[in-house]
N, C-alpha and C positions, 0 to 999 in steps of 0.2 A: 402509466405513472403510478407509483405506490401511494397508498393512503397513509395518513399520519399514524393511525393505530397499528399499522404493520411494522413500525419501527420499534424495536424492543424497549427503548427508554420511555416511550409513550403508551405501550401496549396495556399497562395496568390501569391507566387513567379511565375514569368514567366518561360516558358520552358527553356530558355537559362540559367537562374540561377539554375534550377533544374538539368540540364545536367552538369553544372559546379560543383555543389555540389556532385553529384553522382560520378564524377571522383575523388573527393577529399576524399571520404568516404572509409574507410577500413572496410569490413564486416567480423566479426568473429562469427563462429558458436559455440554453447554451448550444452552440454547434461544436462539432469535433475540433479539437486543438484550441478551444477558447480557454483563457486563463480565468479562473475563479478568483484567486488572489495570489499575490507574489510573496515570496519569503521576505519577512520584515514588515509587511503591511499590518495594520491594526484594524480591528473591527469591534463593534458593539453588538454584532449579530451572530447567533448560532447558525451554522450552515448545515442544512439537512439535505442529504442527497436523496432526491425523490425519483430520479430517473437517470439511466445511463451509467457510465463507468468513468472514474477519474484516476489519475496517478498523482502521487505526492513525491516531490523530489527536491533535493538541495542542489545548489550549484557550487562546485568546488572553486578554489581560488584560480584554477586554470581554465574555468569556464565550462567544464564538463558536467553533465547531469548525473547525480547519484540518487537513484530511485529508492525511496523509503518504503512505499506501499502502493498497491493498486487494488481498488475494490469497487464493487458495484452496488447500486441502490437495492434496498434502502439502508440508510445509515447516517451517522454523524461525521462531520469532517473537522478535525483540529479543535475539538471541543475544549481540550485542556487549555489552549491559548486564550479562549474566551473567558473561562472561569478564573484564570490567573491574571487576566487583563495584560497579557504579554503579546508581542508581535508574533505573527504566524511563523513557525519554525521552518516551514518549507513552502514551496510553490505548489499550487493545485491546478491541474490542467485536465480538461475533459479528453478522453480517448475515444469517446463516442458522442453523439448528440445526447443531451440530457437536460435535467432541470434541478435547480436548487431552491429550497425553501428557506427564507431568511426570517429568523425569529429574534426579536430584540432581547437582549440579556435581561432587562428589567422584568419582562414577562416571565422569563424562565426562572429568575431568582425567586419569584413568589411561589413557584412550584416546589422549591427545595424544602419547604416546611412539611411536605408529604413524605413520610418514610419510604414508601414503595418507590416513589419517583427517585429519591436520593439513592436508593439501593441500585436501581437500574443504571443510573448515571455512573455510579462507582464501578459497576461491571464493565461499562463501556470504556472507562478510563484505564482500568487494569488490563483490559484486552489490548488496548493500544500499546501499553507498556510492554506487554508480552511480545507483541509483534516487533517492537523496536529491539528487544533483547535478542530475538532470533536474527534480525538484520545484522546487529553488531557481531554476533557469533559468526555468521557466514562471511562477513566482510573482513574480519580480523583473523579467522582461523582457516577457513576452507580455501583451497586453491581454485583457480578458474575451472579446471576439469572436475573437481569435486562439487562445485556449485551446480554445474550442468547435470552431473550424475544425480545429485540430491533432488533437483527439480524433476528430473525424469521419473524417479522412483515415487515421488509424492504427488505430482500433478502432470502426468503424461498427456492429459487432454489439452493442456496449454500449448503443447507442441503441434497439435492438430488444429488448433483454433486461431493461433496468432502467427504473424509473420516473423521470420527469423530476427529482423532488426528490433521488433517489439520485445521478443523474448530476451535478446541480448541486453536491452535496456532494463528489463526487470532484474536481470542478474548483475547489472552494472558492469557489463563487458562490452568491448567494442564489437561491432558486427563481424569484423575480420577474425578476431579471436574466437568468437562463438562458432563461426563457420568452419574454422580450422579444427575445432574440437569435435564437431559433428562428423566431419570427414574422417577423422582419426577413429572415432567410435564405429563408423560404418566399415572401414577397412579391416578393423579387428574383429568384425562379426558380432559386435555387442548389440547393435541396433540395425534396423533397416527401414526403408521407406516403402510402404505398400499402398498403392492407390492414394499417394500423397498423405498417408497416415504413418505416424511413427510407431514402430513395433519394437518392443524390447525383446531381444533374443537371449540375453544372458544377464539376469538380474544380479547374480552373484558377482559378476565382473564390475557392475556399477557400485555395489556395496564395497568391493575391494578398492575401487578408485577413491571413494570417500574415506575409507579407513587408512589408506596409504598416503593420502594428501591432506591430512588434517593440520599439518603445521606449515605455514607459509614461510618464505624466506625473508623474514624481517626480524630485527632484534627487539623491537617494541611495537607490536602490531596495533595495539590500542591507540598509541600516540600517532602512528601513521594514519589510522582511520580518522582520528580527530582532525588532523591536518588536511586530509583529503576533503572533508566536508566543511572546512573552514570554522571548526569549533574553537571558541576561545573561553578560557576559564574566567 
């Protein structure tokens, strides 16, 4: 389990502040597939991921999961909702065993008078906005084949570490669609499996897939994506 000072937002604080915060934090342990909070829940606590990995996802009107992000400890979860006193915008579920540190907002609010702490918090929030921007781009612009190719080029280790259905979930694809794309890429000699490890044989072909599949077949992709995640103005 990570220590509080290993989390960027708390790393600049003195030992006295770290000790004070640790005394205020309630640590809760979770097992794999446990729900930390549901989309629409409200809380007065900052959720600090101290151990394990979680995924954040929204549920579409049709009941399917649309994964927004997946990350591992250490880090903060949905801190924007806490500071804005809004319901959580997504459901948080553990994909491994892990632990969450719960810090009441009133304790956190007192720390905002410290410039360094406020700066670290700002970095955390802008980082999450950047991740959301990437998600919107991929979901509204890239085709299914292009999303798979993009992930292969950027994070090939994911294909060697996770099961196919988990990777499909990350890409917001059905397992059947993801499997079909892998089979096609193997037949065309773009990738191969060697000792259960994915090996890229033709990077140029993957770049070409991304380049040639940048426009999806929809007249208003942003509107379609909003409808898919159940977004309302």
